[in-house]
N, C-alpha and C positions, 0 to 999 in steps of 0.2 A: 603536529598540524601540517596540512598540505600546503605546498607553495602555490602561488598564483598560476605558475606554468602547469602544474599537475591538475588544478581545478579547471583551467581552460582546456586542457587536453580531454578531460572527462566530459565536459560540456560539449565539446566539438564531436566527441564520439557519440554521445546521445543524439545530437542533431543529425549526424550522418546516418546512424542506424534508422532513425525515424523517416528520413527521406528515402532511404533504400527500401524499407518495407512498404512505404506508400507507393513507390513507383513499381516495385517488382512483385509484391504479393498477389495482387489481383490477376496478374498474368500467369502465375505459377499454380494457383489452386482455384477450386470452384468457389462460388459465393457462400456455400455453407461453411467452409473452413474460414473464410473471411469473417463470417458472423462469430465463429468460435474465437477468433483472434480479438474481435471487438469486445467480447465478454471477458477475455483474458486481460485486456487493457483496463477494463473497469475494476476487475479484481486487483490488478496491479496497483491502481490508485488507492484503493481501500487498504491494501497491505502496506503501502508506504506510510500512510497515516498511523496505522497500528504499530509499525516498526519504530516510529518516533517515540511513542509513549512506552512501548514495551521493550524494544531492543535497545534504544539509546538511553531511555529514562529508567528502565527496570521496573516500571509500574504495571502491574497486571490489570488489564482492562478487558471486559467483555461487553463494552458498550458500542463497539464499532458498527454492528448491524443496526442498532437503534439510530445512531447518527446517520447512517446510510439512508434509512427510511425517512428520517426527519427532513433531510435534504430533498429527497425525491417527492414526498408528499407536499412539502411547502412550495416547491417549484410547480407541481401540478395544480395546487389550489390557487396559486397566484395567476397562473395562466388561465384557469377557469374563470377568473374574475376579469379577464381581458388584458392582463399584463403582457407586454412583449417579452420575448426570451431574454433580451439584453438587460432588462430590468428585473425580471423574475429570477434569473440565475444568481446574480450577486446577492439579491435579497435572501434567497433560500440558503446560500452559504453563510450569510451573516446570521440568520436565525439559528442555523445549526451550530455556528461558533459560539453564539451567546448561550445556548443550552449546554455546550461543552464547558464553558466557563462556570455555569451554575452547578454542573456536576463536579467540576474540579474543586470548587470551594469547600463543600463538606468532606471531600476526599482528602483534604489537607491533614486531617487527624488520623487517617487510615493508611495501612500498609499491608502488604502480603495478602493472605487469604481474606482478611477483612475487607480490603479494597476490592478484591475479586468478587466477593459476595455482594457488595454494594453496587457494583456495575452490573452484575447479573440481575439484581432486583430492578435497577433502572431499565434494563433492556426488556424485562418482563412487563413492567408498567407501560412502556412505550408500545410494546407489541399489542397489549390489550387496548390501548387508546386508538391505535391504528384501525382496529376492528370496530370498536364501540362508537367512535365519533363518525358515524356513517354519513352525517350531514356534510362533513368536510372531506372525509377520506373515501367515501363510497362503501364503507363497511368491508365485509368479507369479499365482495366482488371487486374491490379496488377502484381505481380511476381509469377511465377509458378515454381515448381520443385526445391525448395530450399533444398539443401542437409542436412543442419543442422548437427546433430550428428548421422545421420543414423537411427533415431527412429521416423521419421515423421509418424503420424497416428497410432502409436503403443502406445495406451493410458496407458496400464499397465506398459510397460517398461519406459515410461516417468514419471510415478508417483514418483518413488524415486528420480529422477533427480530434478523434480520441488519441491518436499518436501525438498530436500537438499538445493536448492537455496533459497526457502522461509524461511527455518530455519535460514540460515546464515543472510538473510535480517532482520528477526525479532530479531535475537540476536544482530545485529548491532544497531537496534533501541532501544533495552533494554539498551545496554551499553551506547549509546548516552544520553538517558534520565537521567541516573544516573551520568553522567560525569559533570565536570565543564562547558563544552560547552553547555550541555543541560540545566544546571541551568542558564547560561547567556541567552540562547535562551528564556526560560520562563520569565525571568526578562524583556527582550526586549518586549515580547508579552504583558505582563501586564502593563508595563509603559516604553515606549521607552525613554522618556526624563530622567527619573530617572536612567535607565540602562546606558545611555550614560554618565550621570554625575558620575556614579560609575566606569567608565572606560571601559565599554563594547564597543568594536569596531563595531559599527552598520553597517558600510559599508561591512566589511569582513563577518559579520554574515549574512546579507541579501544575498550576493552573494553565500556564502557557503550553505545556505538553498536551493537556486535554483539549485545549482550544485548537492546536495544530492538528491533532488527530481528528477532531470533529470537522475541521475545514476540508481535509482531504476526503473524508467520507461524504460530506455534503456535496462536494464537487462530483464525486462518483454517482451520487443520487441524481443529480441534474443530468449527467451523461447517460444514465440508465433511462431516464424519461425520454431524452432525445433519441436514443437508439430504438427503444421499443414502442413508444407512443402510449404505453399504458403501464400501470403498476399494480401489484397485488401484495397484500400484507404477508403472504407466505414467503416472499423473497427476503423480507426483513425480520423474520422470526428470530428470536434471541439465540436459538440453537445454531444459526448460520455463522455466528461469531466464531465458533470452534473451527470452522473451515479457514477463516482468515488467520486465526491463531496458528493453525497447522502450516499455512503458507509461510508465515514469518519464521516459525521454528525450523521447518525443513529447509527453507531458503537460507537462513542464517540471520540470527538476531543481531541487531546493531551493525548490519552491513547494507550499503546501498545496493549491492548486487543481489542480496538475499530476496528482496521483495519480488523482482521480476522472475527469478528462478523458481521461487515457491509458487507464485501465481501461475506460471507456465506449467509446472509439474501438476498442480491440482486441477487445472482447467483443460489443458491440451492432452495430457496423457490419457484421461478417460476416453477421449475420442478414438485414440489408437488402440485402446484395450476394450472397446465396446463389446467385443465378442465374449468377454468374461462376465459381463453384466454386473450383478451385485458383488461378485468376488473381487472386483477392483478395489472396493473399500477395505477388504481384508489385506490386499496387497499394499495399499497406501498406508494403512495403519501399521503394518509391519515396517514399511520404509521409515515412518516417523519414529518408531521405537529404535530402529537401527541407527538413524541419524543422531538421535539424542544420546544413545549409548556410545557410539563409535566416533561420530563427527560432531563435536560440540560447536564447531564453527559452521555447521550446516553445509548445504550445497555450495554456498559462496566460498567457504573455507576450502572445500575440495577443489573448486575451479581455480581459485587464486593460487593454491598450492601447486597444482599442475602447471599453471601458467609460469610461475616462478621457476619451476624445475626446467621447463622447456627453454626459458630465457637463459638460465645458467648453462644449459647444455649447448646452446647455440652461440653463447658468448665466447669469443676466442680467448684462450688462456694467455698469461703473460709471456712475452717473448724473452727467452733466455739471452743474457748478454754474452757475447763471445769472449772467451778467455784469451788474454794476450799470449801470443806464442813465446815460448822460452827462447831467449837469445843464446847463441852458442858461446 
């Protein structure tokens, strides 16, 4: 378990990076790349939530895209009814969390590929409802002219907002990882029977993981509405969950550093490799296979390993004590 000093250092680093990016990025790149960074931050929020249930809890879930869509559509529908953003946003997250709890309840008896199939079925159902409930969702055309917080399509103005939300989300994950709840979650992941024998409430833990994962995805859905001002069911199709799963795996499961690294790799790198067009996905698929086979700790394990080596190389060695001179 991390000490309070280490937690404070990590939280201070998160805040410092957020401030630095907010002040410096708009001056260093054009507005298009600021837009790409905004999308990366939204993917980052989604990946944090999936990492809680998959990386820390060891529960295979393909429901993240559905939670993402529920949060976005609920926020858009409430705003269409005249709700202000400050009321619609927490309500949308609460609805998403409630549905996460409802999904977690029947999942108590499932594990492994059975749980994966159940969450895939849930995502398929939600994807169909997003299209068929056209009186609420706008059908295949989606929802247009969502007011959000009045910054839709203003990428530079949305950057500090998204950085703030992402920073709070990452800080929550850091605190959770070092808390007794995080310790119980990792114990459950490593050996569920032993954890239950030690007094861990498995039922509450599994439902709590699904709720936390849904909360992060719901927040990301609200942020998506505020950034774009419209939503389309294609964005929340069940197949997009595989992208978030790849972010977590490549970044590093069960690591707070893994989500940002995976989201950045999946979202930013395609912009740099745009000239490769569809071949990029072949490259990324190869990277996923190599990471799984060679680096079980993901990119986070590689980065932390290199950082530790650099620290050891820069750390001065022990000073040898002078030997007393022999007296004649």
